[in-house]
C-alpha positions in Angstrom: 77.8 106.8 74.7 77.7 104.1 77.4 74.6 103.9 79.6 76.0 102.0 82.5 77.8 103.6 85.4 80.8 102.3 87.2 80.7 101.9 91.0 84.1 102.3 92.9 85.2 101.8 96.4 88.5 101.6 98.3 89.0 98.7 100.8 91.8 98.7 103.4 93.2 101.9 101.9 95.1 100.0 99.2 92.5 98.0 97.2 90.4 99.7 94.6 87.3 97.9 93.6 85.5 98.8 90.3 82.2 97.3 89.2 80.1 97.8 86.1 77.3 95.8 84.3 77.7 95.3 80.6 74.8 94.4 78.4 76.5 91.3 76.9 77.0 87.6 77.7 79.8 86.7 80.0 81.7 84.7 77.4 81.8 87.6 75.1 83.0 90.1 77.8 85.6 87.6 78.8 86.8 87.2 75.2 87.3 91.0 74.9 90.2 90.7 77.6 92.1 87.8 76.0 91.9 88.5 72.3 94.4 91.2 71.1 92.2 92.0 68.1 89.4 93.0 70.4 91.7 94.7 72.9 93.1 96.9 70.2 89.7 98.3 69.6 88.8 99.5 73.2 91.7 99.4 75.6 92.8 102.8 76.9 91.2 106.2 77.4 89.6 108.1 74.5 92.2 109.5 72.1 94.6 106.6 72.7 95.3 103.5 70.5 96.9 100.2 71.2 99.5 99.9 68.3 101.3 97.0 70.2 99.3 94.3 72.0 101.0 90.9 72.4 99.1 88.3 74.5 100.1 84.8 75.8 96.9 84.2 77.7 97.8 81.4 80.1 99.1 81.2 83.7 102.6 82.7 83.6 102.0 84.1 80.2 102.7 87.8 79.4 100.6 90.6 78.0 102.8 93.4 76.7 101.3 96.5 75.1 101.7 100.1 74.2 99.1 102.8 74.5 99.8 105.8 72.3 98.0 109.2 72.3 96.7 110.0 68.8 94.4 112.9 69.7 96.0 116.3 69.0 93.5 118.0 71.3 95.2 116.3 74.3 98.1 118.8 74.1 101.4 117.5 75.6 100.0 114.0 75.7 99.8 113.9 71.9 102.3 111.3 70.6 103.1 110.0 74.1 103.6 106.2 74.5 102.7 104.4 77.7 104.0 100.8 77.9 102.5 98.1 80.1 103.2 94.5 81.0 100.9 92.0 82.6 101.9 88.6 83.9 98.9 86.2 84.1 98.2 84.2 87.3 95.1 82.1 87.8 92.7 81.8 84.9 89.2 80.2 85.2 87.5 81.0 81.9 84.9 82.6 81.7 84.6 83.3 85.5 87.8 85.1 86.3 91.4 85.8 85.8 94.3 87.4 87.6 97.4 89.3 86.5 100.0 91.4 87.9 100.2 94.8 86.1 103.3 96.7 85.6 104.5 99.9 83.8 107.2 98.8 81.4 109.4 99.9 78.5 109.2 98.8 74.9 111.3 95.8 75.6 109.1 94.6 78.5 111.5 95.8 81.2 109.5 96.6 84.4 109.6 100.3 85.6 110.3 99.8 89.3 109.7 103.5 90.1 105.9 103.2 89.5 103.5 101.0 91.4 102.6 97.5 90.3 99.1 96.2 90.7 97.7 92.8 91.6 94.4 92.6 89.5 91.6 90.2 89.7 88.8 90.4 87.1 85.6 88.6 87.9 82.8 88.1 85.3 79.5 87.5 86.9 76.6 86.2 84.7 73.4 88.2 85.2 70.6 87.0 82.9 72.4 87.7 79.7 74.4 90.7 81.1 77.8 90.6 82.7 78.8 92.2 86.0 82.5 92.9 85.7 84.4 93.3 89.1 87.9 94.6 89.0 89.9 94.4 92.2 93.2 96.2 92.1 95.5 95.7 95.0 98.5 98.0 95.7 101.4 97.5 98.0 100.4 100.6 100.0 97.9 103.5 100.3 100.6 105.7 98.8 100.9 103.5 95.7 97.1 103.7 95.2 97.2 107.5 95.6 100.0 107.7 93.0 97.9 106.1 90.2 94.8 107.9 91.2 96.7 111.2 90.9 97.8 110.1 87.5 94.2 110.2 86.3 93.5 106.4 86.5 89.8 106.8 87.3 89.1 108.9 84.3 91.2 106.6 82.1 89.4 103.4 83.4 86.0 105.0 83.0 86.7 106.0 79.4 88.2 102.5 78.7 85.2 100.7 80.0 82.9 103.1 78.1 84.9 102.1 75.0 84.5 98.4 75.9 80.7 98.9 76.1 80.7 100.5 72.7 82.9 97.7 71.2 80.5 95.1 72.7 77.6 96.8 71.2 79.3 96.7 67.8 80.2 93.0 67.8 77.2 91.3 69.5 
């Protein structure tokens, strides 16, 4: 179980900022986000796997992935697939990278009915540990509320717990 807590705050009613300190070097934490073999081991909430994870980690490159619920105890979610697509913007390894995150289909077509997110991840060196700052900007307060109502906070908390566990297994 993870021993770090996540701090969250909302700025300007449409920007969600999440922060957490990971007990691992910055270069390693950054690598977890750009290497599909690592992402497959921790991305998504508990009970979900990443059977598809294609990454072209460069500005303008695409990350296309599928999260699938494999936990029978999650009832109606069991067997459900959730596809996502990210398009990378600025990358300054290992300090930060940006991407626009979309809900998508299996072919990578963007789902325009669900909110897209402008995400900036910042990796701050802290004496061998890494402070991860995730800034997620939405087009409106309503768009942010939509993803919050979908259970995004529980999902990201479990995802970052799984990241901490994976970091502990590889360092």
